C-alpha positions in Angstrom: 123.0 95.8 89.1 122.6 96.5 92.8 119.3 97.8 94.0 117.2 98.3 97.1 113.5 97.4 97.4 111.6 97.5 100.7 114.8 98.0 102.7 116.3 94.9 101.2 119.4 95.1 98.9 119.6 92.7 95.9 122.4 92.1 93.4 121.9 90.8 89.9 124.7 90.6 87.4 123.4 91.9 84.1 126.7 92.5 82.4 125.8 90.1 79.5 122.1 90.3 79.9 120.4 91.0 76.6 117.9 93.3 78.5 120.6 95.3 80.3 119.4 98.7 79.1 115.8 98.0 79.7 116.4 96.7 83.3 118.6 99.6 84.2 115.9 101.9 83.0 113.2 100.0 84.9 115.2 99.9 88.1 116.9 103.3 87.9 115.0 104.8 90.9 116.1 101.9 93.0 119.8 101.5 92.0 122.5 101.8 94.8 125.4 104.2 94.3 127.7 101.3 95.0 127.2 98.7 92.3 129.6 96.1 93.7 128.3 92.9 95.3 128.4 92.8 99.2 128.2 89.7 101.3 125.0 90.8 102.9 123.2 91.4 99.6 120.7 88.9 98.2 122.3 87.6 95.1 120.0 86.7 92.2 121.3 83.9 90.1 120.1 83.0 86.5 119.1 79.6 87.8 116.8 81.2 90.3 115.1 83.2 87.5 114.7 80.1 85.3 112.6 78.5 88.0 110.5 81.7 88.2 110.1 81.9 84.5 108.8 78.3 84.3 106.2 79.1 86.9 105.2 82.3 85.0 104.9 80.5 81.7 102.7 77.9 83.4 100.4 80.6 84.6 100.4 82.6 81.3 102.2 81.4 78.1 102.2 84.5 76.0 105.0 86.6 77.6 107.4 88.8 75.5 111.1 88.0 76.3 111.5 91.2 78.3 108.2 90.7 80.1 109.3 87.3 81.1 112.7 88.5 82.4 111.1 91.4 84.3 108.3 89.2 85.6 110.7 86.6 86.9 112.7 89.2 88.8 109.5 90.5 90.3 108.4 87.0 91.2 111.8 86.3 92.9 111.8 89.6 94.8 108.2 89.1 96.0 109.2 85.7 97.5 112.3 87.0 99.2 110.7 90.0 100.9 107.6 88.1 102.1 109.2 86.8 105.3 109.9 90.4 106.3 106.1 90.9 106.8 105.7 92.3 103.3 103.2 91.6 100.5 102.6 93.0 97.1 99.3 94.7 96.2 98.1 95.6 92.7 97.2 99.2 93.3 97.9 102.8 92.5 99.0 104.7 95.6 98.8 108.4 96.2 100.2 110.3 99.1 98.7 113.4 100.5 100.7 115.3 103.1 102.9 112.2 103.4 100.1 109.7 104.0 99.4 106.9 101.5 96.0 105.9 100.1 96.0 102.7 98.0 93.4 102.4 95.1 93.0 98.8 94.2 91.0 96.9 91.5 91.2 95.0 88.3 93.1 96.4 85.3 91.1 99.0 83.5 88.9 99.9 86.5 90.4 103.4 86.9 93.2 103.2 89.4 95.6 105.5 87.5 92.7 107.8 86.6 91.8 108.2 90.2 95.4 108.9 91.1 95.7 111.7 88.5 92.4 113.2 89.8 94.0 113.4 93.3 97.0 115.1 91.9 94.9 117.7 90.1 92.8 118.3 93.3 95.6 118.5 95.8 98.4 119.9 93.7 101.8 120.0 95.4 100.4 118.3 98.5 100.0 115.0 96.6 102.3 112.6 94.8 101.8 109.3 93.1 103.9 106.8 94.9 103.3 104.1 92.3 100.8 103.6 89.5 100.4 99.9 89.5 102.2 97.7 92.2 103.4 98.5 95.7 104.7 96.5 98.6 102.8 96.8 101.9 105.1 96.2 104.8 104.1 95.6 108.4 106.1 96.9 111.3 105.7 97.7 115.0 104.3 101.1 114.2 101.9 100.0 111.5 101.7 99.4 107.7 103.6 101.3 105.1 103.4 101.4 101.3 106.6 101.1 99.3 107.0 101.8 95.7 108.4 99.2 93.3 110.1 99.3 89.8 106.8 97.9 88.3 104.9 101.0 87.7 102.4 100.0 85.0 102.1 101.1 81.4 102.2 104.8 82.3 105.4 104.2 84.3 104.2 106.5 87.2 105.9 106.8 90.5 109.2 107.1 92.4 111.1 105.0 94.9 109.7 106.2 98.2 107.5 104.9 101.0 104.7 106.4 103.2 102.5 105.3 106.1 99.4 103.5 104.7 96.2 105.2 105.8 93.6 103.3 103.8 93.0 100.8 101.0 90.2 101.7 98.6 88.7 99.2 96.2 87.3 100.9 93.1 84.2 100.5 90.9 82.9 102.7 88.2 79.5 104.3 88.9 77.1 107.1 87.9 77.4 108.6 91.4 80.2 109.1 94.0 79.7 107.1 97.1 82.1 105.4 99.5 81.6 103.1 102.5 83.8 101.4 105.0 83.9 97.6 104.4 84.5 94.9 107.1 87.1 92.2 107.0 84.7 89.6 105.5 84.1 91.8 102.5 87.7 93.1 102.2 89.3 89.7 102.0 87.9 88.4 98.7 88.5 91.9 97.2 92.2 91.8 98.2 92.6 88.2 97.2 91.9 89.3 93.6 94.8 91.8 93.7 97.7 89.8 95.1 99.9 87.0 93.8 99.9 83.6 95.3 103.2 81.6 95.9 103.4 78.0 94.9 105.2 76.9 98.1 102.7 75.9 100.9 104.7 77.7 103.6 104.9 80.9 101.6 101.1 80.6 100.8 100.4 80.3 104.5 102.5 83.4 105.2 100.7 85.3 102.4 97.3 84.5 103.9 98.5 85.5 107.3 99.6 88.9 105.9 96.3 89.4 104.2 94.4 88.6 107.4 96.5 91.2 109.2 96.2 93.9 106.7 92.4 93.8 106.5 92.2 93.9 110.3 94.8 96.6 110.8 94.2 99.0 107.8 90.9 100.6 107.1 89.4 99.3 103.8 86.7 101.0 101.7 84.7 100.5 98.6 84.3 103.5 96.3 81.9 103.8 93.4 82.9 106.8 91.5 82.7 108.9 88.4 85.7 110.7 86.7 85.3 113.9 88.7 86.7 116.2 91.4 83.7 115.3 93.5 84.9 111.7 93.6 88.2 112.9 95.2 86.4 115.0 97.7 84.0 112.3 98.7 86.8 109.7 99.1 89.3 111.9 100.9 86.7 113.2 103.4 85.8 109.6 104.5 89.3 108.0 104.3 91.2 110.8 106.1 89.1 110.8 109.2 91.2 110.8 112.3 89.4 107.8 113.7 88.3 104.8 111.7 85.5 103.4 113.7 83.6 100.6 112.2 
């Protein structure tokens, strides 16, 4: 299985893997047309995944066999793309006119619900890039959000990427109100939605990326109801041409 994620090509031989069908389905949007290994590819070895599995079991013992296989792949890929100025964020990302808005928060807070509301409001102008996990990548021209194979229980999203306009942390409320938050408030919120590597050097790099993203990407806190008004309130604030603090 040869696939491309965040501009990096990986190769994982799943010929005799008991989860071959499940993995091909999960990664179908990211598979390369040429399925043969190339020297420049990052080759994923079973021993690499065993190390990842042990770490995942240490963090949470109750994985199903496929969850553990998929999680180990995800863990391995996260660690390999991090040096390219790339971090994973637990979020649902919607694009409007090609610009990405990331909605982040704990499971059950309403990320997918908010994404679907944006689809209903904007119609063909909007797409869900990913419903659960994206990679945020930094480049000379700014940050971009990249979809991943890990799209949540609804399995929403594709394989594209888009310039990241804003990160919005969600809370359920009885009214719709949004405010820009500063770096000091954004950091603890984003820390709850990223994974932390075990290696000290990788941890240092992860913290550097978090510091950069909260300084360079406008962050917001949205209290909202399940309503079209929530979309209008959020979009009006986050789509401003200037993001002055």
